[in-house]
TORZA-667197 format. One line per 8 residues: number of its first residue (from 1); for each residue x, y, z of C-alpha. Coordinates in nm, 4 decimals. Example, Ala and Ser with C-alpha at 12.3 -4.5 7.8 and 13.67 -1.06 7.14 Angstrom:
<selos>
1	1.2300,-0.4500,0.7800; 1.3670,-0.1060,0.7140
</selos>
This chain:
<selos>
1	1.4030,0.6270,0.6673; 1.3117,0.7274,0.9955; 1.1483,0.4326,1.1986; 0.7845,0.4887,1.2833; 0.5490,0.2965,1.5126; 0.1977,0.2714,1.4305; -0.0507,0.2868,1.7299; -0.4349,0.3064,1.7045
9	-0.7465,0.1028,1.7698; -0.8207,-0.2342,1.5901; -0.9403,-0.2003,1.2363; -0.8364,0.1758,1.2068; -0.5966,0.0822,0.9064; -0.2587,0.0529,1.0676; -0.1697,-0.2689,0.8769; -0.3146,-0.1556,0.5337
17	-0.1187,0.1640,0.5725; 0.2223,-0.0531,0.6385; 0.1376,-0.2377,0.3295; 0.0671,0.0839,0.1329; 0.3974,0.2325,0.2634; 0.5987,-0.0741,0.1581; 0.4458,-0.0837,-0.1962; 0.2838,-0.4317,-0.1042
25	-0.0591,-0.5622,-0.2318; -0.3300,-0.4633,0.0085; -0.4769,-0.7708,0.1900; -0.6429,-0.7815,0.5233; -0.5006,-0.9710,0.7825; -0.5426,-0.9260,1.1552; -0.2355,-0.8339,1.3462; -0.1857,-1.0611,1.6424
33	0.1585,-0.9330,1.7778; 0.3951,-0.6382,1.7366; 0.5574,-0.6545,1.3999; 0.8882,-0.5042,1.3052; 0.9310,-0.4489,0.9381; 1.2436,-0.2628,0.8642; 1.1534,0.0938,0.9394; 0.7680,0.0257,1.0247
41	0.6305,-0.1163,1.3475; 0.2962,-0.2330,1.3215; 0.0974,-0.2953,1.6447; -0.2246,-0.4781,1.7333; -0.5118,-0.2382,1.8149; -0.5613,-0.4402,2.1279; -0.2485,-0.2760,2.2759; -0.4154,0.0789,2.2486
49	-0.7552,-0.0462,2.3524; -0.6615,-0.2336,2.6776; -0.5114,-0.0408,2.9660; -0.2838,-0.2964,3.0920; -0.1078,-0.3307,2.7455; -0.0493,0.0447,2.7122; 0.3008,0.0064,2.8747; 0.4109,-0.2354,2.5863
57	0.3191,0.0306,2.3412; 0.5404,0.2923,2.5500; 0.8225,0.0264,2.5193; 0.8014,-0.0420,2.1611; 0.7798,0.3334,2.1073; 1.1598,0.3610,2.2100; 1.2465,0.1515,1.9248; 1.1222,0.4227,1.6732
65	1.2092,0.7719,1.6018; 0.8472,0.8750,1.5248; 0.5195,0.7857,1.6675; 0.2412,0.7683,1.4409; -0.1174,0.8026,1.6034; -0.3361,0.6359,1.3363; -0.7197,0.7054,1.3492; -0.9789,0.6265,1.0987
73	-1.1843,0.8941,0.9361; -1.4974,0.6578,1.0349; -1.4146,0.6569,1.3975; -1.7083,0.7188,1.6201; -1.4845,0.8430,1.9327; -1.1334,0.8799,1.9818; -0.9194,0.6690,2.2207; -0.6401,0.9151,2.2530
81	-0.6534,1.1301,2.5701; -0.6115,1.5067,2.5303; -0.2587,1.6515,2.5156; -0.1002,1.2900,2.5367; 0.1863,1.3466,2.2644; 0.4164,1.5235,2.5319; 0.4518,1.1629,2.6981; 0.6639,1.0710,2.3960
89	0.9978,1.1866,2.3886; 1.0197,1.1832,1.9867; 0.8029,1.3483,1.7261; 0.4241,1.2453,1.7314; 0.2249,1.2674,1.4088; -0.1491,1.1944,1.3444; -0.2443,0.9939,1.0425; -0.6250,0.9887,0.9378
97	-0.6966,0.6834,0.7242; -0.9933,0.5633,0.5245; -1.0321,0.9164,0.3940; -1.2039,0.7637,0.0703; -1.4826,0.6043,0.2790; -1.8470,0.7196,0.2429; -1.8816,0.7727,0.6045; -1.5567,0.9429,0.6495
105	-1.5506,1.2532,0.8775; -1.1853,1.3773,0.8125; -1.2246,1.6891,0.9979; -1.3536,1.5349,1.3042; -1.0754,1.2712,1.3153; -0.8225,1.5653,1.2612; -0.9524,1.7663,1.5366; -0.9357,1.4579,1.7813
113	-0.5667,1.4141,1.6974; -0.5012,1.7806,1.7337; -0.6605,1.7658,2.0660; -0.4278,1.4684,2.1421; -0.1484,1.7093,2.0584; -0.0246,1.6259,1.6967; 0.0651,1.9048,1.5173; 0.1524,1.7322,1.1849
121	-0.1417,1.5303,1.0640; -0.1511,1.3214,0.7195; -0.4600,1.2188,0.5508; -0.4592,0.8921,0.3834; -0.6293,0.6455,0.1645; -0.4048,0.3270,0.1693; -0.6323,0.1747,-0.1023; -0.5832,0.4579,-0.3504
129	-0.2678,0.5635,-0.2478; -0.3661,0.9383,-0.1804; -0.1464,1.0885,0.0983; 0.0962,0.7907,0.1184; 0.3996,0.9748,-0.0432; 0.3702,1.2487,0.1793; 0.4231,1.0167,0.4776; 0.7393,0.8687,0.2947
137	0.8577,1.2278,0.2405; 0.8186,1.3092,0.6125; 1.0088,0.9863,0.7136; 1.2871,1.0551,0.4573; 1.6300,1.1076,0.5717; 1.9272,1.2524,0.3916; 2.0505,0.9837,0.1390; 1.7166,0.7970,0.1193
145	1.6012,0.7365,-0.2424; 1.2407,0.7194,-0.2746; 1.0970,0.4419,-0.5333; 0.9974,0.7282,-0.7760; 1.3368,0.8720,-0.7794; 1.5141,0.5745,-0.8794; 1.6982,0.6041,-1.2107; 1.7067,0.3470,-1.4985
153	2.0263,0.1723,-1.5357
</selos>
């Protein structure tokens, strides 16, 4: 699998998405530091929200093959500057989380991610699993066997 780093504000769903992608039981806990899980890098929202910590995100992004800008469908505003994706020298995808929320405005979140420069955008509900397999397919490399493809022995 291609290694991906999740970047986004606090409580946008990065850790829950990481749990869903790994097939773990969903449980909330605050990410306090950058966590490296095999092919998933989960970052604290404060790194995106605090100007002085943004450089750390850039450094950790060098360890990934893909940058995932994560935005909840319930966001009242975007933290991402317009046309920010060219600053990364690797593919940058947008991921809209919490699409199943009653307060979700998926189209608004997608438009903000497009404005940031994301050409590929995924819509995800980590709680229901909707959209999770599409991200796994995107990250898949030749030779990878996804869980639903495993043959019974």
